C-alpha positions in Angstrom: 18.9 -50.1 -110.7 20.3 -46.8 -109.3 23.6 -46.8 -107.5 24.0 -46.1 -103.8 24.9 -42.5 -103.4 28.1 -43.5 -101.6 29.4 -44.8 -104.9 29.5 -41.2 -106.4 30.6 -39.5 -103.2 34.2 -38.2 -103.2 36.4 -40.4 -101.0 38.2 -37.3 -100.0 35.0 -36.0 -98.4 34.6 -39.0 -96.2 38.4 -39.5 -95.4 38.5 -36.7 -92.8 35.6 -38.5 -90.9 37.8 -41.7 -90.8 40.7 -39.7 -89.5 38.6 -37.7 -87.0 37.1 -40.9 -85.7 40.5 -42.6 -85.1 42.1 -39.4 -83.6 39.2 -39.0 -81.2 40.2 -42.3 -79.7 43.8 -41.5 -79.4 44.8 -43.2 -82.8 46.9 -41.5 -85.7 46.0 -40.4 -89.2 49.1 -42.5 -90.2 47.3 -45.6 -89.0 44.2 -44.7 -90.9 46.4 -44.3 -94.0 48.2 -47.7 -93.3 44.7 -49.5 -93.1 43.7 -47.9 -96.5 46.9 -48.9 -98.1 46.8 -52.4 -96.6 43.2 -52.8 -97.9 43.6 -51.4 -101.4 47.3 -51.8 -102.3 47.7 -48.1 -102.9 50.9 -46.5 -101.6 50.9 -43.2 -99.7 51.5 -41.1 -102.8 48.7 -42.8 -104.7 46.5 -42.4 -101.8 47.1 -38.8 -101.6 46.7 -38.3 -105.3 43.1 -39.8 -105.1 42.3 -37.4 -102.2 43.5 -34.5 -104.2 41.6 -35.6 -107.3 38.4 -36.1 -105.2 38.0 -39.5 -106.7 34.6 -41.2 -106.0 34.4 -44.3 -103.9 33.5 -46.4 -106.8 36.5 -45.5 -108.8 38.7 -45.5 -105.7 38.1 -49.3 -105.2 37.8 -50.0 -108.9 41.3 -48.7 -109.5 42.9 -50.2 -106.5 46.2 -51.7 -107.4 45.8 -55.0 -105.2 42.9 -55.5 -102.9 44.3 -57.4 -100.0 43.2 -61.1 -100.2 43.3 -61.1 -96.3 40.2 -58.9 -96.3 38.0 -61.9 -96.6 39.0 -62.4 -93.0 37.1 -59.2 -92.0 34.0 -60.2 -90.3 31.3 -58.5 -88.2 28.6 -56.0 -88.4 28.7 -52.4 -89.6 25.6 -50.3 -89.9 23.6 -53.3 -88.9 24.7 -55.6 -91.8 27.3 -58.5 -91.7 30.2 -57.3 -93.9 30.8 -60.9 -95.0 27.1 -61.3 -96.2 27.3 -58.1 -98.5 26.8 -59.4 -102.1 27.7 -56.1 -104.0 31.4 -56.0 -104.2 32.0 -52.3 -104.1 29.7 -51.8 -101.1 31.5 -54.8 -99.5 34.9 -53.0 -99.9 33.6 -49.8 -98.5 32.1 -51.6 -95.5 35.4 -53.5 -95.1 37.1 -50.1 -94.7 34.3 -48.8 -92.4 34.8 -52.0 -90.2 38.6 -51.6 -90.1 38.4 -47.9 -89.0 35.8 -48.9 -86.2 38.3 -51.5 -85.0 41.1 -49.0 -85.0 38.9 -46.5 -83.0 38.0 -49.3 -80.5 41.7 -49.7 -79.7 42.4 -53.0 -81.5 46.1 -53.6 -82.2 47.2 -52.8 -85.8 48.5 -56.4 -86.3 45.0 -57.7 -85.5 43.4 -55.0 -87.7 45.7 -56.0 -90.5 44.8 -59.6 -89.9 48.5 -60.6 -89.3 47.8 -62.9 -86.6 
């Protein structure tokens, strides 16, 4: 079985698209970073180090210090697929992130995005 090409893609190559999508809707890069850190457990310095190293998506999620247990509360459709139904764990993590960035761009409050209430 061959891996999906996103697994070997550099997280740093996709990251600017996340930021651009958020900023286009009046949100901030800092909010994108907060979401990524919330989801993965990386701190800001670790996130920036992975961006600098051009870490691929598979490694980025595999090395995440503490995947947030509340991420299981992320529900909905991204790219026509329900995120909660994705069976492959790395792909599910990637789609969780996509879904959170979509919620940010749609104007959802950070406390809702981070599943605090």
